[in-house]
C-alpha positions, 0 to 999 in steps of 0.5 A, spaced: 500 500 500 502 506 498 504 511 503 499 517 504 503 523 501 500 528 506 502 524 513 509 523 516 512 529 512 515 536 513 511 542 511 513 549 511 509 555 514 509 561 510 510 565 516 515 567 521 509 568 527 511 563 532 504 563 535 501 561 528 506 556 528 505 553 534 497 553 534 497 550 527 502 545 528 498 542 534 492 542 529 496 538 524 500 533 529 495 528 529 496 527 521 504 526 522 505 533 519 511 537 522 511 545 520 517 548 519 517 556 519 519 559 512 525 563 516 529 556 516 529 556 508 530 564 508 524 565 504 524 572 502 518 577 503 513 577 498 509 582 495 501 581 497 498 584 491 492 580 490 485 583 491 483 577 496 485 573 502 485 567 497 490 570 492 494 573 497 495 566 501 496 563 494 502 568 493 505 566 500 504 559 499 507 558 492 513 562 494 514 558 500 514 552 496 518 554 491 524 556 496 523 550 500 522 545 495 516 542 500 509 543 501 507 549 504 501 552 508 499 560 508 494 564 511 491 571 510 486 574 514 483 580 516 477 584 519 471 586 515 467 592 517 460 592 514 459 599 514 466 600 511 464 596 505 468 590 508 474 595 509 480 594 512 479 587 509 486 585 505 489 591 508 488 590 515 495 589 517 497 595 514 491 599 515 494 605 518 501 603 516 503 604 523 502 598 527 496 595 531 495 601 536 495 606 530 490 601 526 485 601 532 485 608 533 484 609 525 478 604 525 475 608 531 476 614 528 473 612 521 467 609 524 466 615 529 459 615 532 456 610 527 450 606 531 452 599 535 447 596 530 451 598 524 458 596 527 457 589 525 464 586 523 467 579 522 474 576 522 476 572 516 481 567 515 483 563 509 488 557 509 492 555 503 495 548 502 500 547 496 503 540 494 508 544 490 509 551 487 506 549 481 500 545 484 494 547 480 489 545 485 491 548 492 487 546 498 483 553 500 479 553 507 476 559 509 472 561 515 469 567 519 468 569 526 462 574 527 462 580 531 461 588 532 466 593 533 466 596 540 467 604 541 473 603 545 478 598 546 477 593 551 482 587 554 489 586 554 490 579 550 491 577 543 493 582 538 491 586 532 484 588 532 482 584 538 481 589 543 475 592 539 472 586 536 466 584 541 464 577 541 456 577 542 456 570 545 461 571 550 459 578 551 466 581 551 472 583 546 476 578 543 482 581 547 478 579 554 477 571 552 482 566 555 487 564 550 485 557 550 477 559 548 479 564 543 483 558 540 477 554 539 472 559 537 476 564 532 476 564 525 483 561 524 481 555 529 475 554 524 479 554 518 485 550 521 479 545 523 477 545 516 484 544 513 485 538 518 479 535 515 481 536 508 488 533 509 486 527 512 481 526 507 486 527 501 
């Protein structure tokens, strides 16, 4: 019997984020997948010039696979605010051009006194798995996390827009959630579970 091509193999993660490496590594470990950060292969930063989360994730995964010679996983994620027609969207990380705190300040300023009912938003996460740099059928897994944008920051956990993202079912901001709970219910957690199942079936 031929060995499962997904199992018992190394896969490069197109990110240097230690948190992402740990979280996704734990999810995929039962499949025998060992995640390696792209920094170990000196993968250069690529220009994320796609027009969607899917395009940007594929750009990053392709570059990591090409430079490492291994299968690659990449994610692209961000915040969509309905009142702002989906902004900041794919530009979430560089919304203000000056980091997380400035991004949050700009978002609050842009929304101003927009009523609570019109402040609906969601985090999006797209995870892409490519068997090689020219894989014509990459696995694409997408998940979202619904909530609202608060009028001021709350909480000290997490990063990015977490202090402004209100999670209705838990009546607190994402930055007020225990890390273990957030890692079970977030957009990235949901997308990771979908990727696990897709790889298991493949």
